[in-house]
C-alpha positions as CSV (number, residue, x, y, z in Angstrom):
1,M,0.0,0.0,0.0
2,T,2.9,2.3,0.5
3,A,5.0,1.4,-2.5
4,S,6.6,4.3,-4.3
5,E,6.0,5.2,-7.9
6,K,9.4,3.8,-8.8
7,D,8.7,0.5,-7.0
8,I,5.4,0.1,-8.8
9,L,6.9,0.8,-12.2
10,L,9.9,-1.5,-11.6
11,G,7.6,-4.2,-10.3
12,I,5.6,-4.1,-13.6
13,L,8.8,-4.1,-15.6
14,D,10.3,-7.0,-13.7
15,G,7.2,-9.1,-14.3
16,L,7.4,-8.5,-18.0
17,R,11.1,-9.2,-18.0
18,S,10.5,-12.6,-16.3
19,S,7.8,-13.4,-18.8
20,I,9.9,-12.8,-21.9
21,A,12.9,-14.6,-20.4
22,N,10.8,-17.6,-19.6
23,K,9.5,-17.8,-23.3
24,V,12.9,-19.0,-24.5
25,V,13.4,-21.6,-21.8
26,G,13.0,-25.1,-23.2
27,V,12.7,-24.1,-26.8
28,P,15.1,-26.3,-28.9
29,E,17.3,-25.3,-31.8
30,P,16.6,-24.3,-34.4
31,Q,13.0,-23.3,-33.4
32,V,14.3,-20.7,-30.9
33,R,15.9,-18.7,-33.7
34,T,13.6,-19.6,-36.5
35,A,11.5,-16.7,-37.8
36,G,7.9,-17.1,-36.9
37,V,6.6,-14.2,-39.1
38,P,7.7,-12.7,-42.4
39,S,9.7,-9.9,-40.7
40,G,12.1,-12.5,-39.3
41,T,11.2,-12.0,-35.7
42,N,12.3,-15.0,-33.5
43,L,12.4,-15.7,-29.8
44,L,16.1,-15.6,-29.4
45,G,16.3,-12.3,-31.4
46,L,13.7,-10.7,-29.2
47,L,15.6,-11.5,-26.0
48,K,18.9,-10.4,-27.5
49,H,17.3,-7.1,-28.6
50,L,15.8,-6.4,-25.2
51,A,19.2,-6.9,-23.6
52,R,20.6,-4.1,-25.8
53,V,17.6,-1.9,-25.1
54,E,18.2,-2.3,-21.3
55,R,21.8,-1.3,-21.7
56,F,21.0,1.6,-24.0
57,Y,18.3,3.2,-21.7
58,F,19.6,2.3,-18.2
59,L,23.4,2.0,-18.7
60,G,24.0,4.6,-21.4
61,E,25.5,2.1,-23.9
62,D,25.3,3.1,-27.5
63,V,23.8,0.8,-30.2
64,G,25.2,1.1,-33.6
65,D,22.7,-1.0,-35.5
66,W,19.3,-1.6,-33.9
67,D,18.2,-4.0,-36.7
68,A,21.2,-6.2,-35.9
69,T,20.1,-6.5,-32.2
70,M,17.1,-8.6,-33.4
71,R,19.2,-11.2,-35.2
72,P,21.0,-13.8,-33.2
73,S,24.4,-14.9,-34.5
74,E,25.2,-18.6,-35.2
75,E,27.3,-18.5,-32.0
76,D,24.5,-17.2,-29.8
77,T,22.9,-19.9,-27.6
78,V,19.8,-19.8,-25.5
79,E,21.9,-20.1,-22.4
80,G,24.2,-17.3,-23.5
81,V,21.6,-14.8,-24.6
82,L,19.5,-15.6,-21.5
83,A,22.5,-15.0,-19.2
84,D,23.3,-11.8,-21.1
85,Y,19.7,-10.5,-20.7
86,R,19.6,-11.4,-17.0
87,E,23.0,-9.6,-16.5
88,A,21.7,-6.5,-18.3
89,V,18.6,-6.5,-16.1
90,Q,20.6,-6.9,-12.9
91,R,22.9,-4.0,-13.9
92,A,19.9,-1.9,-15.0
93,N,18.2,-2.5,-11.7
94,R,21.2,-1.3,-9.7
95,V,21.0,1.9,-11.7
96,I,17.3,2.2,-11.1
97,D,17.7,1.5,-7.4
98,A,20.0,4.6,-7.2
99,W,17.5,6.9,-8.8
100,Q,16.1,9.2,-6.2
101,D,14.0,11.5,-8.5
102,L,12.2,10.1,-11.6
103,A,12.0,13.6,-13.0
104,L,15.7,13.8,-13.5
105,P,17.3,12.9,-16.9
106,A,18.2,9.3,-17.5
107,P,21.7,8.2,-18.5
108,R,22.3,7.8,-22.3
109,P,24.9,8.0,-24.9
110,P,25.7,11.6,-26.1
111,R,23.2,12.7,-28.8
112,P,21.3,15.9,-29.7
113,G,18.4,17.0,-27.5
114,A,17.6,16.6,-23.9
115,A,17.7,13.1,-22.3
116,P,14.3,11.7,-21.4
117,S,13.4,11.6,-17.7
118,M,13.9,8.5,-15.7
119,R,10.1,8.2,-15.4
120,R,9.8,8.3,-19.2
121,V,12.4,5.6,-19.6
122,L,10.7,3.3,-17.1
123,A,7.4,3.8,-18.8
124,H,9.0,3.2,-22.2
125,M,10.7,0.1,-21.1
126,I,7.4,-1.3,-19.8
127,E,5.9,-0.6,-23.2
128,E,8.9,-2.0,-25.1
129,T,9.2,-5.1,-23.0
130,G,5.5,-5.7,-22.9
131,R,5.2,-5.4,-26.7
132,H,7.9,-7.9,-27.3
133,A,6.6,-10.2,-24.6
134,G,3.4,-10.3,-26.6
135,H,5.4,-11.1,-29.7
136,A,7.1,-13.9,-27.8
137,D,3.8,-15.3,-26.5
138,I,2.6,-15.7,-30.1
139,L,5.9,-17.1,-31.4
140,R,6.1,-19.6,-28.5
141,E,2.5,-20.8,-29.0
142,R,3.3,-21.4,-32.7
143,I,6.3,-23.4,-31.8
144,D,4.9,-25.8,-29.2
145,G,1.5,-24.6,-28.2
146,S,2.8,-23.2,-24.9
147,T,0.7,-20.3,-23.6
148,G,0.8,-18.1,-20.5
149,R,3.6,-16.4,-18.6
């Protein structure tokens, strides 16, 4: 009942993070990286992309080619991409924990214009992760019929 705005937003985001991470668990090769739609979207690529998004918004790491973040390499494994995602989330949560005022600018690589507020970044990450978790739900159901979180 006394949770802060930050705690509420982070709780929602963490629930979505867990949901999408769970969608790759138990999916065999090559299905985990096989495109489920004409755009080429696949489960492993979604998780790899979200790890980069976490690092971009919360850790200030630049991304040279956003399209490439959606394509797992031949060397990428479920275990490796999942570990990378979980590590990015842990690091991001340490940054978020230190935020005292959500109205302040969030960290980001140098670029023109003002940085978004920390509140805006949390809201965007809820939207981004939720959107891709929905994609993952559909892809996983097409692979093996699995539904739910």
